[in-house]
N, C-alpha and C positions, 0 to 999 in steps of 0.2 A: 600743934598737931595740925598737918593739913588734910585736907579734905578733899578729895575727887570726883566729878559724878560718875558713877558707872550706868551704863543705858543698863532696860530691862530687857526682857527675851519678848514683850510684845510691841517694840521698837517697828515703828511704819517701815515700809521698804515696799516704791514705787516699780510702777512694770518698766521693763524698758521698754525702748522705741522699736517698733517692728515695721520694715518698709517693706515687708510683703515677699516674693518671689524676686523683685529686681532688690539692686543698690540701692541705698541715700542717695541724695544727693552730696550730704559731707563724703562719700565713700567713694564717690566719683572723682572730687575734689583732688582728695590723699591718692587716690591713684594715678591721675594725671598728672600728678604733681612733676614740673621739670621738662612734659612733655610737651611737643610742638603739635596740633592735628594736619593734616595733608590737606591743602586745597581739594577738599571735591566740586565734580563737576562734571561736564562733559568734555572729552578729548578730543580737542582738536586738531588734524594734522596740518600739517604744514602750507600743503596745499592750500586749506581753507581759508590760513591764518593769511598767508600773501593777498590771497584774493580781495579786491576790491569789491563793494557792495552790488553795481554794475553787473561785474564779472558771473557774481554766484547768483546772480537773477536770469540773465543768458544761460547757465547750466541750467537752473530748475527749468528753464521752459523749454530746453532743448530736452531735458527728460520726457516731459510732460509730452511732448508733441512725438518724441519717437514712443511711447505706449500710444496715444491715439491712434498711429497709422498701423502699428500691429494690430490693434482690434479693430481696424478697417479693412488690415487685410483676409483676419479670418475669417472678416463675416462675408466677403466677396465671395460669388457663387464658384463653385469650381476650384478654389483654391486647398478646400478639406475634403475628406472623404467624406460620402455620404451617411447619415442615420441608418444604422440598418433598424427595421422596427422589427420585431417578431409577434404578430396576429394569435394569440394563445386559447384555443376555445375552452370553455369550463364547463360545458354541458354535454351532450350529444345532439343536440337540436341548431345548435350555432352555427352557422357559413361563413367560415373566414374567407373562404374564396369570392365569394360575396360583397363584402366587406371591406378587399381589396380591391376590388372594380369600380366601387362607389368612392374607394379613394382617388382611383387613377381618373373616374371623371370628374372628380371635385377639380383635380390640380389640372388638365385638360382643359375644363371649363373657363379659366381663369381669363380674365383679359387679355394680361401681357402674357401669360404662357400655353408652352404646348409639350407634348409629349416628349423625351428626347432620345428615347431607347431604341431609335431609328440609325442612329450614326453607330451600331455594332453591328458590323456585316460580318459572318459566321461563314465558313468552306461549307461546302455538302459534307453530312455527315458527324458534323459540330453537335456536343451535345450540350442543348440551352436548359440552364435551370430553372426551378418555378418561381425566384427572386426578381423583382423586376426595381428598376431605378429609374427616377421620376426628379424635374426640377422643377421648381417654386422659384419664380421671380416677383411675387409678392410678398414672401417671406422669406427672401433670400436663403435658401436652403435648400439641400438636397436631401430627397430619401427615396432607398431600399426597401420596399416593403415588402415581406416574407410571411405568405400563409404554414404555416405551421400544420401537419396532418394530426389526427387523434393519435396519438402512439409517444410514447413516455421517452425512449432515444431519440428519436427525432426532435422532442421537445427540447429536450435535455442539449444538443448538437446548436441549434439554433440561438438558445438563450447564453449558450457559452458566448457566442460572438456579438449579440444581440448590444445594439447600447439601449432601448427603449425595448418596453415589452408591453405592450396593448392586449389586457386582458379582455375577451368576449365571454356576456354570459344574454342568454337567454330568456327573454320578459316572460314570455308564455311558459317555460318550465317552472319558473319562480314563483307564478300563479297559480301553478297546478298542484308541485311540489314541495311548498313553501321554503324552498332553499335555492340558494345562491347559485350553487355548484354544486357537480354529483361527487360522487368519495373519488372518482379519477380525476376530477377538477383539484377537489382539496388535496388529494395526493400532489397531484406536477404542482401547486404552490408552496407545497412545505416542500419537496424535495428540490424546486428551481432556488427555494431561498438558501438552502443547506450550500448549495450549490454558489450559490452569488449572485444578489439581486438587482440589476441597473434599473435606474428611472421607472416607477411602472404609471399605467393609466388604466383606466377603464371604462369602457363602450358597454352599453346597454341596446342588446340588438332584440327588434321586433316589437319597442314599446306602441308602436302607433297600433295593435291590432290587439290588446289590452282595452279594457274600458275606462271610460276619460276618471272614473270613481276611483280606479285601481294604479291608475300610473305612479302618484305620488307616493302613495305606500310602498311603488316595487321601486324607487328610488331611493326613497329614506333606508327601505331594507337593504339595498346595495351601499349607500355610502357607512350604514352600521356595519356590513361585513368586512370593506376597506381599511375603518377603523379597526375592526381587528386581526384582521390576518397583516395588513402593510399600517402598524402601528406609527412608525416613524419616518413614512411619506406623506399618510394622507391621500392618495390620490384621487381627485377626481371624475366623478360619475359623469359620461359624455351620452348622450343619445346616438346611434346609428341604425337609423332607418333609410333618408335620403342623401341627397348631393349635398344640403346647404348644412346637415349634420355631421356630414363627413369633413366639410369646408372646415368647420370647426376643431374637428379632429386633428387635419392636419395645423392648422395654427398650433393648436398646446404642442402637435410633433416636434415641429420645427422651433418653438420656444422654449419647449424641458432642455431644462441643464444637465448638462450632460456628467453623470460622477464613473469617472472608470473604475474598474472592479481591479485588486493589485497583480491578483493573479498570473493576469492576462499582460500586464504590462511589461513584465519580465523578458517574455520571447515575442516572438512575430509570429502571426495568423492573417488568414485572409479568408474569409467565404466564398466561395469557387462562384463564378458569376458565365461564366461558359468553359466547357472542356470539349476537344479534338484531339484527335492522337494521327499520330507523323509517323507513318513507316517508314523500316531505313532502307536502305537502297539492296544490302544482302539480309536482309529481318526473317527468311524462310529458312525455319533449322529444319534436323531429322525429321523431329513429331509434326511437324503441318503447321507448328503456329508461328502467327506472325510477331517481329519485335518492332518497336520503335518507340518516340519517344511521347511524351504525355504531355500536353500544354492545358495546363488549369491560369485561366485570367481571372483576374478579382483586384480588389483595391487592396494593399498591404497596409496592415495597422500594428497597433503595439510597438514592439523592439524592432531597429533593424536586421533585415536577413542578412546572412554570411554564405557567400555558395557553397565556402566550404563545409560546414554544417549539415546533415541529413534532415531531411522534412518530416515528418508525420503526417498520413491521412488516414482521418479517425474512421476505421472500422476494416482497415484496410491493411497499413503497415506502414515501412519508412522505408525511403527512397531517397536516391542520389540526385543531386542536379545538375540538370547537365549546361544552362544558361540562363540567364534573368533580361528579358528585356522589357522596355518602358518607352515611354518617348509620348504619347499618346493618351488620351482618354477619353471614347468613343459614347462618354454621358456631359462631355462637357459642351455646354451654349455658347460657340463662339462673338464675340461683341465687336464692332469695330471698335468701340472705345477703350476695349484691350491687347491690342496684336501682340504683346507680350510675351503672355501666359501660357500656359505650352497647350491648351487645348486646340488653336490654330493650328499645330503639325501631326501631321497623320503619319509621318514617318515613324517605324518602329526602331530605335536601336537598344544595339547591347549593353544592357549596364554593368554587368560584372558576370564572371566566368571564372569555375574554382580553380586550384592552383595546383602545383602536387601535394601539396599538406592536407585534400580533402580527406573528411573522412570515409573512411572503410564503413560496409554493410556488414560484417564482421560482429556475431552479439557475443559468441559465446568466445573462449580462452581453446585456443587446440591443444587436445590431449596427448597426449605422450605416452602411452602404457608400459614405455622402457625406461620413465627419467627415473626412476626412483629404483632401478636394476643397480648390481653392486659389475663392478669390473670382471671382467673374461676372465678364467683361470688360464693358468698354465701351463703347460706341455705335463712337468712333473707334476702339479696337483691334479691334474687328470687320470696318470698313469695312476698314482695313488688311489685315487677313487675306484678305476677299473679294479683292480686288487684286492680292495677291501668290498666291492662286489663279488668277486669270483669266491671270496672267501663264505658265503654262507648262501642258503637258496631260500624262497619263500613263494605262495602261490597265490597269484593274482586272478582277478575277474576276466572272464574271456574276451580278448579284442583289449587285453591293454596292454599299451604301447611301455616301451622299455623308461621311457621319459615318464612315463606316467605312473608306474609300477614304483620307480625311486621316491617318489614323494609319500607311498605309504609307508606310515609307521612301522618300527618293532620294535621290540621291548626284551629287556635281559632278564625277563623275570619271566617264570613258568606258568601256567595258570592256576596251579595251585597253590603258587607262592603268594600271587598278585589274591588270591581269595583266602587267603590267610590272613594276610597282613590286612587286607581290607575288615576282617572278622575281628581282627586283635585291635583295631583302632589306632596301628601305628603305620610310620610312614608319613608320607605326604596326603594333602587334603585334594591334589586334584585327581580328576578322575581322569580313568584310563580307559581303554578300548573296550576294554573287558567290564567294568562297570558299564559302557553305553550297552553292551550286549545284554548283561542281563538285565535290564532295564528295558530293552527292546522286546524281549522276551516273557514278560511278567505276564499274569493272567486276562491284564485288560487287552491283551492285544493289540500293546503297542500305546503310543499317546499323542496325542492332534499336539503339532510345537505351533503351532501359528494361535496364539492363544491371549493377545495383546489386545484386551478389549480396549483398549483408545485408541487403535491404529495407530499405532508408535511404531518404529523397526526394532523389533524386540528378537532373541535368536529364534532362528530356525532350523529346526538338526534334520539330518539326512534320516528320511522313512525306510529306507534299506538295512533289514535286520542284517545284523555278522552274528555267525555262528563259528565256534571255535572245535577245531580237532585237537590230535592226539600230535604233542611238540613229537619233530623229527630232526634227527641227528644228522645232517647233510654234511656237517663242516665241523670244523674244530670247536667254535665258540656255539653256543648253545640259540637255536633259532626257534620263536614260535610261528606256525604257518598257518593262515587264514584262508578256509575254506570258502571262498565269495563267489561261488557258482550260480548258476541261474536258479537253482532248486532251494538253495541260501536266502531267497531274495523275498520276503511278506511283502506283502500290501500294509497301510496301517490304516483303519479304518476311521473316520469320527466315532469316539467316543461321545456318547451323550449322556455317560454318569462324567460332569465335571466337579471338581470341588471348588474350582476358585470363581466358579457365579459365570463361567464366559456362556454356555447354553442360556440362564437366565436371562443377562443383559441380553442375545440376541434378539430373545422374544419380547425383550421390552421398550416401551416405543421411546422418542428422545424423550417427552417431556417425563415418563416415570426414572428415567436415566438422570435426569437433572434434578428431579427429587430427590434421589437415592444420594446423588452426592454431596447435596447439601447437607442430608442428615448425616451421613460417613463421609466427609473427603475423602478422597485419598486412601479410603480402607482398601485394601484386598486380604484375600484367604489365600492362604498356603497352600498349595495342590500336593493331595496325597497322592499320586500314582504319577508322578515328575519331583524330582529330587529339586530343592530348592535353590543347593547351587547352582543348579543348572538353568532352572525358569528365571532367576533373576540374578544371572553371573553379569549381566551390564549393568548392574547397580554398582553403586558404593555408598558408604558412610559416611555424612560430614561433621567432624566433631561442631565445628560452627557454620550455619548457614551464610552466615555475612561477612565472615574473615579467613573460612578456609581455602587454602588457593586449590585453584582449577585452573589447569591447564588449555588456554583454547586452542593449540593446535593439535594435540593430539587425538586420535581417533576419527578423521575429518570422511567423510561419505565421499564419494565418486564424485559426486555432481558436487564440490567441491573446487576439484581441479576444472570445471570449467565456470568458475565464475571472475571478477575483479573485483580488488578490492584496493581501497585506499589509504595508504601511510594516514593522511590529514584530510579527511573530507572538508572540514570546515575551511580548511585553508586552499583548497584544490578546487574549490567552485568560488571563493573569489578573487580568488587569479583568474579564471575561466572568465569572468564577467570583467575585471578590467582589462584583458586582452582582448575581448569582443569590443569593449569600448574603445580601444587606442587602432584599433583593426581600421584599415582602410579601404579591403578588397569587399565592400557590403554596399547593402543600395536600404536609404532609410525609407520609414513608414510613411503613408502619406500619399500615395501612390497609384496610379493605377499600372499593374505590372502583367506580364506573361511572365509564369513559371513553368520548366522545360523538366520536363523528371524523362532516367535515361535509363533502358533494359526495362521497358515495361511490357506486357502483353497485353494483344489487342480486346480479346473476350473479358480480362479482368473485372473492366465499368461494364460490360455488354448488361448484366441482370441489376443496374444502379437503380433502387426502387426510386417511384416517380413518387415527389413531392419532400423528398426526404433533402434535408441541407451537406453538402460536400464540404469539408472542411480541409484544411491543411495548416500544419503550425510549422513554426520551427524548431529543432532538438539545438540544444547545447552540446560543446564538445563532451564525448563519454556519455550521452545518454541514451546510447541505442545497448550498453554493455551490460551484462547480466551482473548480478550481484544480489546480498540479501538485505531487502527493505523493511524497516521498521515504520509502520505508522502508526500513531497515538490515536486513537478511534475511541467513539461514544457511541450507544448503543442509542437507535432512536426510542424512545416510548410509546411510539405507536404499532412497535412491532412486538408482539410476546408470545412469537414462537421459540423453543429452544433453539439455538445454534450452537452447532458441537464443532469442534475443532476442526480441521482439514477436509471441512467441509467445503465443496467448489463453490464460489460463489464469482462474481462480476466486481471486478474494481476499475473502476474509473477514475484515474488519478491525473488531473487537469484536461490536455483533450486528451488523452489516448485511453483504450478501455481495452482488457484483456483480463482472463481466466484467472485465478491464484486458491491455492487451499491453505489458507493464513494456518497459521499456530496463534494462539490466546497466549499474553504472559501479562503479570501484573508490572506496574509502572513503577517498580521501588530505586528508589534515589539510593540507600543507603548502602551499597555494595555492588558489585560486578557480575552478579550471578541474579538468576529472575527466576522463578517456579510458574510453570506454565498452567492456563484453565484447561479441566475440559471442556467449558461450555462457555460461550461471550454473556460475561455481567458486568453490564454496567460500563467502563472503562477500560479498558485495558489496549497491548500494543500489538500488534500484529503484524507477523513477520513470517515473510515468503518470498519464494524466487522472482525477480521482476526487475525489467530493465531499470537503470541510475535515473534518478528523477534530483533534480536542482531544487533546493529552495528559491521561494513560497510554493507551496502544490498542497494541493487540498485533495482529499479522497472522499469517494462514496462509494460504499458495500453494497451492492443488491445480490439478493436471492433470486430463487425461481427458476424457472425456464425462459428460451424467447419466445416475444411474445408477452408473457406475465409475470413479470419484473418488478421488485418488490425494495423497497428500501429498507435494511439494517441497520444501519452503522456510517458515521461522517465522523470525518478525521482533519489530519492535517501529518506532512511527514515530520518524524522522528528523528532516525538516523540511519546513513546505508551504511553497515557493518555486520559482518560477517562473524566476527569474533563473540558479537552479543551471546551469554551462556543460557540457553533457554534449557531448567534443569526440569524431570516430570517425577514428583515427589509420592513414594506410593510408602505404603504403613502397613506393617504386620504386628499384630496385635496375639498375644497370650492371656491365661486366664492363670490369675496363680492360686493354688489347689492349697497348699499349707504354707503359714507365714508365721516367723518368728520374729520380732523388733522388723531388724531393717534387712533382712533373710526371708527369700521368698525359692520356692520351688513352682516353676510353671509351666504348663502344659500349652499344647496345642497350638505354637508359634512354630513349632518344626516337627519334623517326625521319623527324623531320623539323627543318628548322633554326628556324622558326616556334617549334616548341613550345619551343627549347634559351632563345632568349630570351625566348621567356612566361617560363621558370623559371629564368632566370639572376639572380635577385635571391635565391631561397631556397639555405641554407646545405645544404652536403654534408658526409657522415661515412660511414666506412667502420668495418667490422666489428670493426675492431683500436684504435679509441677516436681517429682522426685527424678534425679538422675541414677543409675547405676550402669551395672554390667556383667556382663557373664563370667558365671565364676568355673562348672565345669556341667559336662552331660553327665544323664543322670538314667542306666538303662539302654536298652534299645528303639522303645517307642516314640524319643522326640524329648523328654522332661530334661530340663534342666536347670542348677542352682544358680541364681541370681543374688547381687546385694546392692542396697541403694543407699543412697546420701542420707534417707530418715527411714520413719516408723511405716512401713506398707501395709496399708487393711486390704482385709480378704473379699473388699467389693472392687478395689482398685482393678485398672486394667492395665499389662502393662505390651507400650509399643517400641517401634524401632523403624527408625526413618531410614528409605534407600534413595539415591536418586540417581537418574541417569540425564545423560544431555542428550536431547531430542533436536531432528533438524524438521524441516520443511521440506514440501514434496515439490517437484520439478514442474512448473506452471509451462500451459503450451501459451505463444502468443502469436495474435494475426501475422501472418506475415508475405508480400508481397511475393509472388514466384518471380526467380531472378532468371536470367538466360542461362544457359549451358557456356559455360568458356571452348571453345575448340582449342 
């Protein structure tokens, strides 16, 4: 008998090897079996392989020498544009013009320097602006000093084109008020940072007038302020009391590294140095106005300018280019060692002129009111229509023409038949003329039709009441005669008793309306004295807000015939940038040019405010065409007042400013429909009519009136899309007064059985998450039977959601007065 060992259940089992998250060496070897790894290393071109060692060294030396020559050429005086320095005050006692004079004295007082603005000779009647340009041979740089007035819009304009911002505060105000900047100064710093912040320097004025023991504490307070406000840059605090301090400031201004802003690198812009008007020989028109060309001189910066494109003057409007001249730099100091530079040439030459493909000033699409008319009827159709018109007669208001009378509708049913049908609840649910007449002659003496509390374009009913008379048989066919004489026209006064809360909301402040919208969002009350099918006839129900279809081309307003739309906006602006890059008819930036604008009226710039900068910027193709612009904005936390939709605001988009009445909507990325917001809260998308803007473009939204502006929100371009569906949502609520499992009888949502039958296809929902539908109307007081997909509680509320599309209001933009064509 053989014996074999049988292992017991307690035999030791060792743990397998764990290599962690990576494969073990054995696994790598097994997977790489039979494979040959490619040789890894730097790929050498055939040119480098064939070159000898001496040739490679010579090529590297040539590259280094070219880089060095480029650096020397950039540092040579007169080759690059002067650095624009904006001197911005942070308190009321700061004198920016005194600091500008100190900087001028510091530059002129240098041993090998002199003030070089004498090279600019202007004709009589020209406008010389505030900025001055100087050349410093010691620091091999040129500076354009522009002291900004203490006004928000002027500061924003000059900081748009500034290479360096020099903030100045007062040491005396710092000692007295214990604050580096006042409220306006803090607001200025915040708004300029939202617009785009170039390199910053900080100057302390009046430090010599402070007690010696307080000087160090003042500088320390300024340094802490700069550390909090300018965290990324941490600018150095400099004194600004004498010429020695100004020399130190000049050194920092000349040696500061320039960081260009992205939004102004994509388009040409220029800070005007001088402006002059050249009248046309036949410039006088019948109104006695003098027309001519406006010559604006300055240094062209940013991208190259195309004479075929339009230009925009900030605060005034768009204009066409007549020609662009250049060839001389009045602020260049000619040296004998540099005879080849263009500064030695004082002759003005034409650099570019527009071609036949130049852009026009047409901003809106010309509207043809007969574009949608059908074909003209044939003589046989006209004769047949005349024969039908002679078969019956009807009375019309006094003074009505034959064409107008043809549009007054007539009905085949008599007055009694219409009343019988309405009482029985049969027939169509559509409202007849008799129903409207009954509504207008109620005990309430009519109803107010302009009852949209959210400033939307709701239905507006004609206030003229219509009274019916007896039916006359003047033809073989039955006819209903309407007596619409002057005696039957009744004025509809405003009814103080409004059940939908219009009067109450009119007396509420914006803060109270915003608080009510937070507590009861989108909820409205059904009016008692107006049928719901009339009050909400522009609304519709949606099975799903995200997936239900909605045609963006239906029921468009008249303003949509005046705007432009792109089939593919992203492809369009990329193509525009490529075409401008390949164009040969353009003027490169970095030189002193004079841009002539044609058809300008002489007195349009006569009241130009002193101390303000005049900025001219180039527009890309199609950027003067009107469309619906959508901006993604974020509300600033410093502004706490409510902002209602369609409230007029001032929009600053890049170099342009115009007023608009935007509609705010949520930025939902899950569908093609977007719910509008009655008030701006947090982040939203603002939609309004405005000229087309190509990205990148930033936007600042200001409130208030002229002279007292305050920042509300900031953001950037979202899209240029008129087909964006902006839907207003309202919720009608009802009360269940009798409940049986999943069935309920609801009241106070409607007040007539006709309204219930009208809104019967719309889905219902409850605040506890149930869905249902209307089964039938009960009685004549608006009660209805409903069924739901679950048990309904007595404490629940029955809701119905309705939607309608809304559109922005038309915006008024600043425009230059154009010459009338003879």
